[in-house]
PAROMI-15456 format. One record per residue (C-alpha): residue in one letter; x, y, z negated. Coordinates in steps of 0.02 Angstrom, whole numbers, plus 50000, padded with zeros to 5 digits. Layout:
<sites>
site aa=A x=X y=Y z=Z;
...
</sites>
This chain:
<sites>
site aa=M x=56089 y=53111 z=41632;
site aa=R x=55978 y=52980 z=41553;
site aa=K x=56059 y=52832 z=41469;
site aa=G x=56067 y=52678 z=41579;
site aa=L x=56054 y=52768 z=41745;
site aa=R x=56239 y=52751 z=41792;
site aa=P x=56250 y=52564 z=41753;
site aa=S x=56091 y=52532 z=41851;
site aa=Y x=56163 y=52625 z=42000;
site aa=R x=56322 y=52524 z=41992;
site aa=Q x=56222 y=52365 z=41978;
site aa=L x=56124 y=52417 z=42133;
site aa=L x=56285 y=52447 z=42230;
site aa=N x=56362 y=52279 z=42186;
site aa=G x=56199 y=52186 z=42208;
site aa=T x=56173 y=52133 z=42029;
site aa=M x=56014 y=52235 z=42007;
site aa=Q x=55871 y=52267 z=42127;
site aa=P x=55756 y=52414 z=42096;
site aa=T x=55571 y=52399 z=42134;
site aa=Y x=55580 y=52485 z=42304;
site aa=V x=55712 y=52361 z=42364;
site aa=V x=55600 y=52215 z=42320;
site aa=I x=55455 y=52300 z=42408;
site aa=F x=55563 y=52329 z=42564;
site aa=K x=55614 y=52146 z=42568;
site aa=F x=55433 y=52092 z=42550;
site aa=L x=55377 y=52206 z=42691;
site aa=S x=55523 y=52157 z=42802;
site aa=I x=55459 y=51978 z=42821;
site aa=P x=55303 y=52021 z=42922;
site aa=L x=55399 y=52161 z=43008;
site aa=L x=55533 y=52040 z=43070;
site aa=F x=55398 y=51917 z=43122;
site aa=L x=55311 y=52055 z=43220;
site aa=L x=55474 y=52104 z=43305;
site aa=A x=55510 y=51922 z=43349;
site aa=M x=55336 y=51899 z=43424;
site aa=T x=55353 y=52060 z=43524;
site aa=S x=55520 y=52002 z=43592;
site aa=A x=55449 y=51832 z=43639;
site aa=L x=55300 y=51910 z=43728;
site aa=H x=55416 y=52026 z=43823;
site aa=A x=55523 y=51878 z=43876;
site aa=Q x=55369 y=51786 z=43937;
site aa=S x=55311 y=51937 z=44035;
site aa=T x=55477 y=51949 z=44126;
site aa=V x=55481 y=51765 z=44179;
site aa=K x=55443 y=51755 z=44365;
site aa=A x=55287 y=51655 z=44404;
site aa=P x=55299 y=51519 z=44536;
site aa=V x=55270 y=51580 z=44713;
site aa=R x=55104 y=51509 z=44775;
site aa=V x=55140 y=51438 z=44947;
site aa=I x=55043 y=51371 z=45095;
site aa=F x=55167 y=51285 z=45209;
site aa=D x=55124 y=51283 z=45395;
site aa=T x=55234 y=51169 z=45502;
site aa=D x=55236 y=51084 z=45671;
site aa=M x=55334 y=50938 z=45594;
site aa=D x=55373 y=50860 z=45762;
site aa=S x=55500 y=50934 z=45882;
site aa=D x=55645 y=50985 z=45768;
site aa=V x=55708 y=50905 z=45609;
site aa=D x=55737 y=51061 z=45505;
site aa=D x=55551 y=51054 z=45462;
site aa=V x=55585 y=50895 z=45363;
site aa=A x=55727 y=50976 z=45266;
site aa=A x=55624 y=51134 z=45236;
site aa=L x=55477 y=51039 z=45160;
site aa=C x=55599 y=50941 z=45050;
site aa=Q x=55680 y=51106 z=45001;
site aa=L x=55511 y=51179 z=44953;
site aa=H x=55476 y=51029 z=44842;
site aa=A x=55644 y=51053 z=44757;
site aa=L x=55600 y=51235 z=44722;
site aa=A x=55433 y=51176 z=44652;
site aa=D x=55529 y=51056 z=44539;
site aa=L x=55628 y=51206 z=44475;
site aa=G x=55466 y=51299 z=44436;
site aa=E x=55499 y=51429 z=44571;
site aa=A x=55360 y=51377 z=44690;
site aa=E x=55187 y=51300 z=44686;
site aa=I x=55135 y=51210 z=44845;
site aa=L x=54950 y=51246 z=44869;
site aa=G x=54934 y=51155 z=45034;
site aa=V x=55019 y=51099 z=45194;
site aa=V x=54948 y=51122 z=45369;
site aa=T x=55014 y=51059 z=45535;
site aa=S x=55014 y=51166 z=45692;
site aa=G x=55054 y=51037 z=45826;
site aa=R x=54948 y=50897 z=45899;
site aa=N x=55069 y=50755 z=45866;
site aa=E x=54966 y=50625 z=45773;
site aa=W x=55111 y=50580 z=45658;
site aa=S x=55144 y=50756 z=45592;
site aa=G x=55013 y=50747 z=45455;
site aa=P x=55061 y=50573 z=45394;
site aa=C x=55245 y=50624 z=45397;
site aa=C x=55206 y=50773 z=45283;
site aa=A x=55107 y=50657 z=45169;
site aa=A x=55254 y=50537 z=45157;
site aa=I x=55369 y=50679 z=45104;
site aa=N x=55243 y=50747 z=44978;
site aa=T x=55223 y=50572 z=44905;
site aa=F x=55411 y=50547 z=44893;
site aa=Y x=55420 y=50703 z=44784;
site aa=G x=55277 y=50645 z=44673;
site aa=R x=55145 y=50764 z=44743;
site aa=P x=55029 y=50654 z=44848;
site aa=E x=54881 y=50761 z=44797;
site aa=I x=54936 y=50912 z=44899;
site aa=P x=54801 y=50938 z=45031;
site aa=I x=54852 y=50927 z=45214;
site aa=G x=54755 y=51012 z=45353;
site aa=L x=54769 y=50969 z=45538;
site aa=V x=54766 y=51091 z=45682;
site aa=S x=54604 y=51087 z=45783;
site aa=S x=54628 y=51229 z=45907;
site aa=P x=54632 y=51187 z=46093;
site aa=R x=54783 y=51302 z=46104;
site aa=A x=54888 y=51179 z=46004;
site aa=I x=55015 y=51084 z=46105;
site aa=L x=55076 y=50904 z=46095;
site aa=Q x=55262 y=50885 z=46071;
site aa=K x=55363 y=50725 z=46057;
site aa=S x=55444 y=50690 z=45890;
site aa=L x=55603 y=50592 z=45863;
site aa=Y x=55563 y=50554 z=45681;
site aa=A x=55383 y=50586 z=45626;
site aa=E x=55309 y=50416 z=45666;
site aa=E x=55450 y=50320 z=45582;
site aa=L x=55443 y=50426 z=45423;
site aa=A x=55255 y=50403 z=45417;
site aa=K x=55272 y=50214 z=45436;
site aa=E x=55426 y=50181 z=45330;
site aa=F x=55384 y=50286 z=45177;
site aa=P x=55227 y=50263 z=45071;
site aa=H x=55077 y=50379 z=45075;
site aa=K x=54887 y=50367 z=45079;
site aa=F x=54850 y=50499 z=45209;
site aa=D x=54695 y=50468 z=45315;
site aa=A x=54685 y=50584 z=45465;
site aa=S x=54500 y=50546 z=45489;
site aa=K x=54465 y=50625 z=45320;
site aa=A x=54587 y=50770 z=45331;
site aa=P x=54514 y=50946 z=45340;
site aa=K x=54543 y=51061 z=45487;
site aa=A x=54690 y=51177 z=45456;
site aa=V x=54587 y=51337 z=45464;
site aa=D x=54456 y=51265 z=45346;
site aa=L x=54592 y=51218 z=45222;
site aa=Y x=54669 y=51390 z=45235;
site aa=R x=54502 y=51471 z=45195;
site aa=K x=54466 y=51353 z=45050;
site aa=I x=54635 y=51379 z=44969;
site aa=L x=54639 y=51567 z=44994;
site aa=A x=54463 y=51589 z=44924;
site aa=S x=54513 y=51494 z=44766;
site aa=Q x=54666 y=51600 z=44728;
site aa=P x=54683 y=51770 z=44642;
site aa=D x=54690 y=51923 z=44752;
site aa=G x=54861 y=51962 z=44825;
site aa=S x=54940 y=51803 z=44759;
site aa=V x=54972 y=51686 z=44906;
site aa=V x=55127 y=51674 z=45014;
site aa=I x=55110 y=51592 z=45184;
site aa=I x=55261 y=51513 z=45267;
site aa=T x=55256 y=51461 z=45449;
site aa=V x=55399 y=51359 z=45520;
site aa=G x=55302 y=51306 z=45674;
site aa=D x=55174 y=51376 z=45794;
site aa=L x=55059 y=51518 z=45743;
site aa=T x=54904 y=51432 z=45810;
site aa=N x=54823 y=51405 z=45640;
site aa=L x=54848 y=51585 z=45585;
site aa=A x=54767 y=51653 z=45743;
site aa=G x=54620 y=51539 z=45704;
site aa=L x=54617 y=51599 z=45524;
site aa=L x=54611 y=51782 z=45573;
site aa=D x=54468 y=51744 z=45693;
site aa=S x=54370 y=51637 z=45569;
site aa=K x=54195 y=51681 z=45511;
site aa=P x=54119 y=51682 z=45336;
site aa=D x=54079 y=51508 z=45273;
site aa=A x=54043 y=51410 z=45115;
site aa=A x=54219 y=51443 z=45052;
site aa=S x=54208 y=51633 z=45064;
site aa=P x=54087 y=51769 z=45123;
site aa=L x=54236 y=51860 z=45199;
site aa=D x=54289 y=51845 z=45379;
site aa=G x=54465 y=51785 z=45413;
site aa=R x=54553 y=51951 z=45423;
site aa=A x=54468 y=52016 z=45266;
site aa=L x=54508 y=51854 z=45174;
site aa=V x=54692 y=51868 z=45221;
site aa=A x=54696 y=52051 z=45170;
site aa=A x=54622 y=52007 z=45001;
site aa=K x=54721 y=51852 z=44957;
site aa=V x=54888 y=51848 z=45049;
site aa=K x=55031 y=51938 z=44966;
site aa=E x=55154 y=51911 z=45108;
site aa=Y x=55181 y=51805 z=45262;
site aa=F x=55353 y=51735 z=45308;
site aa=C x=55372 y=51681 z=45489;
site aa=M x=55515 y=51582 z=45564;
site aa=G x=55528 y=51656 z=45737;
site aa=S x=55612 y=51699 z=45845;
site aa=R x=55783 y=51779 z=45882;
site aa=Y x=55835 y=51956 z=45839;
site aa=P x=55849 y=52091 z=45891;
site aa=A x=55778 y=52005 z=46046;
site aa=E x=55751 y=51836 z=46128;
site aa=T x=55803 y=51858 z=46309;
site aa=D x=55794 y=51685 z=46389;
site aa=P x=55726 y=51717 z=46565;
site aa=G x=55655 y=51541 z=46579;
site aa=T x=55472 y=51498 z=46551;
site aa=N x=55495 y=51335 z=46455;
site aa=R x=55387 y=51315 z=46301;
site aa=W x=55509 y=51302 z=46157;
site aa=G x=55533 y=51371 z=45982;
site aa=N x=55390 y=51439 z=45878;
site aa=F x=55336 y=51585 z=45988;
site aa=R x=55338 y=51516 z=46164;
site aa=T x=55231 y=51364 z=46125;
site aa=D x=55074 y=51468 z=46095;
site aa=P x=55114 y=51648 z=46143;
site aa=E x=54932 y=51703 z=46141;
site aa=S x=54918 y=51660 z=45957;
site aa=V x=55084 y=51744 z=45918;
site aa=R x=55028 y=51905 z=45999;
site aa=E x=54863 y=51903 z=45904;
site aa=V x=54943 y=51868 z=45736;
site aa=V x=55083 y=51995 z=45753;
site aa=A x=54962 y=52130 z=45810;
site aa=G x=54823 y=52094 z=45687;
site aa=W x=54901 y=52032 z=45526;
site aa=P x=54844 y=52146 z=45383;
site aa=T x=54982 y=52114 z=45253;
site aa=M x=55171 y=52112 z=45256;
site aa=I x=55255 y=51998 z=45385;
site aa=T x=55437 y=51952 z=45364;
site aa=F x=55515 y=51870 z=45517;
site aa=T x=55671 y=51763 z=45500;
site aa=G x=55783 y=51732 z=45648;
site aa=G x=55857 y=51577 z=45727;
site aa=G x=55992 y=51556 z=45858;
site aa=K x=56171 y=51593 z=45806;
site aa=F x=56110 y=51661 z=45639;
site aa=A x=56037 y=51492 z=45589;
site aa=D x=56179 y=51396 z=45672;
site aa=S x=56304 y=51483 z=45558;
site aa=M x=56222 y=51396 z=45409;
site aa=A x=56206 y=51224 z=45488;
site aa=I x=56162 y=51076 z=45378;
site aa=G x=56175 y=50888 z=45387;
site aa=G x=56335 y=50829 z=45302;
site aa=K x=56266 y=50793 z=45129;
site aa=I x=56096 y=50743 z=45199;
site aa=T x=56167 y=50603 z=45304;
site aa=Q x=56265 y=50536 z=45155;
site aa=L x=56103 y=50485 z=45071;
site aa=D x=56027 y=50312 z=45095;
site aa=P x=55904 y=50329 z=45243;
site aa=K x=55804 y=50183 z=45174;
site aa=V x=55769 y=50285 z=45017;
site aa=W x=55769 y=50468 z=45069;
site aa=P x=55649 y=50532 z=45202;
site aa=V x=55761 y=50681 z=45239;
site aa=S x=55910 y=50569 z=45274;
site aa=R x=55807 y=50453 z=45384;
site aa=G x=55737 y=50601 z=45480;
site aa=F x=55909 y=50671 z=45517;
site aa=Q x=55976 y=50499 z=45560;
site aa=L x=55839 y=50471 z=45688;
site aa=Y x=55854 y=50646 z=45759;
site aa=F x=56042 y=50636 z=45783;
site aa=E x=56036 y=50461 z=45857;
site aa=R x=55896 y=50495 z=45979;
site aa=S x=55949 y=50669 z=46031;
site aa=K x=56131 y=50616 z=46041;
site aa=S x=56177 y=50766 z=45935;
site aa=G x=56246 y=50801 z=45762;
site aa=P x=56327 y=50791 z=45641;
site aa=T x=56240 y=50954 z=45590;
site aa=R x=56084 y=51051 z=45636;
site aa=H x=56033 y=51233 z=45618;
site aa=S x=55945 y=51289 z=45459;
site aa=A x=55813 y=51407 z=45533;
site aa=D x=55665 y=51341 z=45433;
site aa=L x=55763 y=51331 z=45271;
site aa=I x=55811 y=51514 z=45285;
site aa=T x=55626 y=51557 z=45291;
site aa=V x=55585 y=51453 z=45138;
site aa=L x=55729 y=51522 z=45035;
site aa=V x=55686 y=51703 z=45077;
site aa=A x=55501 y=51674 z=45042;
site aa=V x=55533 y=51600 z=44870;
site aa=R x=55691 y=51687 z=44809;
site aa=G x=55697 y=51846 z=44911;
site aa=F x=55831 y=51926 z=45020;
site aa=E x=55963 y=51961 z=44889;
site aa=P x=56106 y=51930 z=44882;
site aa=Y x=56129 y=51851 z=45052;
site aa=F x=56017 y=51926 z=45186;
site aa=K x=56008 y=52097 z=45269;
site aa=I x=55836 y=52173 z=45300;
site aa=V x=55780 y=52277 z=45448;
site aa=D x=55618 y=52361 z=45396;
site aa=K x=55597 y=52500 z=45523;
site aa=G x=55514 y=52461 z=45689;
site aa=H x=55400 y=52325 z=45753;
site aa=N x=55405 y=52156 z=45838;
site aa=E x=55349 y=52163 z=46019;
site aa=I x=55292 y=51998 z=46098;
site aa=D x=55274 y=51978 z=46286;
site aa=E x=55154 y=51864 z=46379;
site aa=I x=55268 y=51711 z=46373;
site aa=G x=55314 y=51731 z=46191;
site aa=R x=55480 y=51821 z=46202;
site aa=N x=55506 y=51945 z=46062;
site aa=A x=55602 y=52108 z=46052;
site aa=W x=55621 y=52220 z=45900;
site aa=K x=55579 y=52400 z=45943;
site aa=D x=55626 y=52546 z=45831;
site aa=E x=55471 y=52645 z=45879;
site aa=P x=55333 y=52651 z=45833;
site aa=D x=55364 y=52592 z=45656;
site aa=A x=55249 y=52456 z=45587;
site aa=P x=55259 y=52473 z=45396;
site aa=N x=55204 y=52292 z=45371;
site aa=Q x=55340 y=52213 z=45481;
site aa=R x=55522 y=52175 z=45444;
site aa=Y x=55650 y=52043 z=45485;
site aa=T x=55814 y=51965 z=45433;
site aa=S x=55937 y=51891 z=45555;
site aa=E x=56105 y=51940 z=45482;
site aa=L x=56202 y=51901 z=45324;
site aa=V x=56264 y=52034 z=45206;
site aa=D x=56429 y=51941 z=45205;
site aa=P x=56453 y=51819 z=45350;
site aa=S x=56594 y=51734 z=45256;
site aa=R x=56464 y=51661 z=45137;
site aa=A x=56374 y=51563 z=45272;
site aa=R x=56443 y=51395 z=45215;
site aa=E x=56399 y=51437 z=45035;
site aa=I x=56219 y=51463 z=45087;
site aa=A x=56219 y=51304 z=45190;
site aa=A x=56280 y=51210 z=45036;
site aa=I x=56133 y=51281 z=44938;
site aa=F x=56013 y=51222 z=45074;
site aa=E x=56085 y=51047 z=45069;
site aa=A x=56081 y=51043 z=44879;
site aa=Q x=55897 y=51090 z=44883;
site aa=A x=55849 y=50971 z=45023;
site aa=T x=55935 y=50826 z=44934;
site aa=A x=55891 y=50867 z=44754;
site aa=N x=55830 y=50718 z=44654;
site aa=P x=55639 y=50730 z=44639;
site aa=K x=55586 y=50782 z=44465;
site aa=L x=55417 y=50694 z=44466;
site aa=R x=55479 y=50535 z=44550;
site aa=P x=55667 y=50525 z=44525;
site aa=V x=55774 y=50414 z=44633;
site aa=A x=55872 y=50292 z=44523;
site aa=T x=56041 y=50315 z=44606;
site aa=P x=56052 y=50479 z=44701;
site aa=A x=56206 y=50504 z=44808;
site aa=P x=56348 y=50600 z=44724;
site aa=A x=56369 y=50780 z=44778;
site aa=P x=56516 y=50809 z=44894;
site aa=A x=56663 y=50912 z=44834;
site aa=G x=56626 y=51097 z=44836;
site aa=A x=56437 y=51078 z=44831;
site aa=P x=56338 y=51190 z=44712;
site aa=A x=56308 y=51114 z=44540;
site aa=S x=56126 y=51165 z=44550;
site aa=P x=56008 y=51201 z=44694;
</sites>
């Protein structure tokens, strides 16, 4: 054994001497660690979910859950979970568009384009809140300059990447029937159905009741009976996935209103809307959450709350009644109208209220109302 080898080995073990290869390893480890850190960061970025790109289609007139649903969607946008590409109205009430504009402005997004229904199929329904919200809350919406709903759909879809847009309807399907039937124009050389097939990732539809809506009457109510012809055309001809969300007892089990009505109605559009609706309809103190279910499922998905039925198809009769049939199977149709755990209904309702009353990120309210006991800490 050569002289000096044993001491050097001992020095290496106790750290008092570093041979050349140790120094080289340390030198090389610096860029290696940097490379590993960069790889980890890039992987983390790739796993972050991008905001869901949403076009929100609402009647914003007859029922007040539309107000809460649009507020909820803004809250999800504030959280970075959604991007609101546009809002379109499906009813002929002249205050629906301005009401949407007032809500968008309240949340600091007055630039969101709003399209108005132009189809002769569209119906006029009385609203217990839309005019007041449009008059009492600031906005700069000018109906005379607003685009037609179908034109706005085409413009937005043409500008987006393929397979990237999610459409949410919480009102009539009049605009979507018009979109499917639309012709090539300056926005896109594609006809309506081809444009939808190219650009729409998925369509979430609030309507109607499952497994079947069986009311024998012929009154025009809900989202399917108001324009049944359009519903039949859309359900039969839609080229991408449609997810239907149910109402009725399902939505009643997650009723909202308690926290919403605690807010100052002079400050919060959602509170004023519910106040007017309850006073004028002589109802309350809660209302079903049908439209909010649709928004939550569209942005966050089914898990962990909602059961999915994905075998079968939705059959629509001539007056707009729907019935889910097991055969034949339509691979692009599914619905949810049942909770995985019904005991969590109030938990979900609390999430809805937390979202609908979340303090706007872009235009915060100075003194938001305190959350009631038991409410979620975050929407």
